[in-house]
N, C-alpha and C positions, 0 to 999 in steps of 0.2 A: 431458744429462738421462739418469738411470739407466733401465734396462728394468725394468718392474714385472711382477708376475704377469699372465698373459694377460688375465684378466677386467678387471683394473685398467688395463692398457695399452690395451685397447679403449676405455675411457672417456677416458683421456688423449689418445688419438689423435683422438677427436671434438673435444676442445678445441683441438687444433692447427690445425683448419680456421677457427677464429675469430681474426681479426686483433686483436680487442679484448681477448683473453686472452693474457697474456704468459707467458713461460717460468717465471717465479717462481710464478705462480698455478697453472700446470699441474703443476709439481713438488709443491707443497704439497698440492694436491687429490689427486694420485696417491698420495703416501705415506699421507694420511689415509684415502683410500678403501681402499687396501690393508690398512692396519691394521684398519679396520672390517670388511672382508669376510673377511680371513684369521684374524683373532683375536677382535675384539669380538663379532661376530655369533655365532660358535660358542660363545664363553664364555657369553654371556647366555642362549642357548638351553639350554646344559647345566645352568644353574641355574634353569630353569623360567620364564624371562622370555618372555612372549608378545609377539612382534614384529608378527605379522600383525594388521592392523586396530588397531594401537596408535596412540596419540597421543604423539608423541616430541618433546622439546625438548632442544637442546644449548645450554648457556650458555658463551659463549667459542667459537663455532662455527668461527672461522678461515674456511678456504675450503670448509668443510662437506663434505669427503670422507667423514667418518664417517656424517654424516647421509644422504648419497647411498647408502652401502651399506645402511643401515637402511631407506631408502625402497624399495630393491630387494627387501626381505623382505616387502613388502606393507603397510607402515605406512599407516594411515588418514590421518595428519596429520603433517607435518614442519615444525618451527619452529626457526629458528637465530637466536640473539641474540648480540650482541657489542658491546663499547663502541667499536670502531673502525669508522668509516664505510667504510674501504677494504675491510675483511673482508666487510662486508654487500654492498657493490657487487660484489665478486669472486663471492660466493656466488650472487647473482642472475644474474650473467652465466653462470656455470658451470652452474647448474641449467637455465637456458634452453638452453644448448648441448647438454646431454645429454638433454633432454626429460623432466626430472623436476619434479614439482610440489613447491614449498616456499614457506614464508613466512618473511621475514627482517626483522629490525628492529634498530635501534641501542637498547640498553637497558642500564642499569646496575642490577644487582640489589640493590646496597647502598643507592644514593641514590634509587631509584625503586620504588614498589610495582608489582606486576605488574598489567597491564591486567585489567579485570574478566573478559574472555573467556579469560584465561590462569589465573586464580586457581583452584586446586584442580582443574586441568583435565588434566594429563599423566599417562599411564600410566608413562612412563620419562623421566627427566631425566639427562643426562650433563653431567659437570663434569671435563673432562680437562685437566691441567696448568694449572688456573686457581685452585684453592683456596689454593695456596701464595702466591698474589699478593694475597689478601684479608686485610685487617688483623685482623679478628675472626673466627676460624675457626668458633666455635660460633654466632655471630650470623649469619654468612654461610650456614651450613647451615640455620638457621631461615628465612632469606629464601628459600632455594631450596625449602624444604618448602612455601612458599606456592603454588608452581607445581604441586605433586604432589597428585593425588587420593588419598584414603584408600586405603591398600594399594598405592600407586604405588611404583615402583622408583627408586633413585638410584645411578648408577655414578660413582664418584669415583676419579681417578688423579692421583698427584703424586710428584715426586722428593723424598724426605726431605732436610731442610736440610743435615744433616751427612754426607750421601753425597758422593762425590768432586767433583761439580759441582752441589751442592745450592744454591749461591748464584747459579747461572746466570752464573757469571763468564766463560763463553765468549762471552757477549753483548758484553763489553768490546772484543773484537777486537784485543787486544794480547798481548804475551808472557806477562804474568802471568796473563791470562785462560785460558791453555792449561794451567795448572797445577792438578792436583786438590788438594782439601782446603785451599785457601788461606783459606777462611772460618774455619778453626780458629785463625788467627793473631789476636793482639790487635788491637783497633780501629786503633791507630796504624799498625801494619804493613799491616793489610788495606787501609787507605785508600790506600796507595801503589799498590795494584793499579789504581786508577782513572786513574793517569797514562798519558797517551796513549791513553785510551779512544776508541773510534770515535765515540760519540755521547753527549751529555750525558744524553739520556733513558735510555740504557743504564745509565749510572752510577746514575741515580735508581732504576732497577728493581732493580739489584743491592743498593743500599743498603736499599731497602724489604724485600727478601727477607731481609736480615740482621736488620732489626728484627722481622720476623714470626717467622722461625726455626721454620717448621712441621716438627715431627717426627712420627714414628709414634705415640709416646706421647701427644703433644698432640692428634693427630687422633682416637685412640681415646677420649680424654676428652670431646672435643667431640661425638662421635657419641653417647656415653652421656648427656651433659647435654642434648643436643637431642632426646632420646627417640626416636631412630631405632633401628630393629632391625638389627642387624649380621648379615647373611646369610653374607657370605664376605669373607675378607681374603687377598690374595696379595701375596707379597714377591718381588722379582726381583733377581738379580745383574746380568743383562742384560735390558733392557727389550724387550717385544715389538716396539716401534717400531724398534729397532735392525736388525731383520730387513729392514725396508723401506728404511732409511737406508744401512745399512752391510753388509747381507748376513750379519749375525751372528744366530745362533739364540737365542731366548729361553731363559734359564736361571733356574729358580726358586730362591728362598732361603727357603722357608717354615720351614726348620728353625730360623731365626734369631728366629722370632716370640717365643720365650720368653727371648731373650738381649738385654736392653735396650740395652746399649752397642753391641754389635756390629751389631745390626739397623740402627741409625741410621747407622752408618759404612759398611756394606757393601751395604745394599739400595739399588739405584739407582731402584727404583720400588716404591711401595706403592699397591695398589688395593683399593677397598672396594665391595661391592655391598650396598646398604642398602635398607631398606623403611620407608615411612611407616605407622605403626600405624593400624589401622582405628579409627574413632571408636566 
């Protein structure tokens, strides 16, 4: 397991004392917490997002490392939702181990309406590396807006489809999956990348991402049509999370914003800070 920044490593070391938290859970929590504390918290604060006493929800929370970093900023309420029961179980164990209060639930934002207690409730909602997996981008944003109070913030991050690994082909765990830009191939050739894939569920995920093909342009249109206020857009050659995973510093690509073709091919991450308009 890699060494994380000191603040993050202190959290991970607490998890190591728990026999019911495995190395996989510790690793993913660690890089998520590091991403939250080293990048997301400073970024949100720089844009005027109030974190202290805020009610915060992450959709697709995973091991909830980012939520733990936000909780350390004095959030009044932390809620993590995910469609995977294992993610929710991990989050509950981890928050118990680090002594942080949070609520976690299995919930599908597309097929289930938010419980009444969550409707129009949150000051900040996060959607990190999730929106590209949802079939109807604009409709998905509208569902997320149901969780947000008027004037609430939404932070969305995703890898554009036509970027080097925008099809998530690395999930396949085979030789073809290691190649960038294979999603640019015609369907017949691209289908060959599924051969010897690690798991059928990964084949289905890569196939779904090819159907959705979420691009920067498509995301911008969905934001506009959903009547969300676009506060900030950031494009990256190297994603901030790469610093935690690979030790590579983030490199921005904002000059590509006005170059439609190149931005889709070269930006490995697009992030959006959005706001729900006041009624």
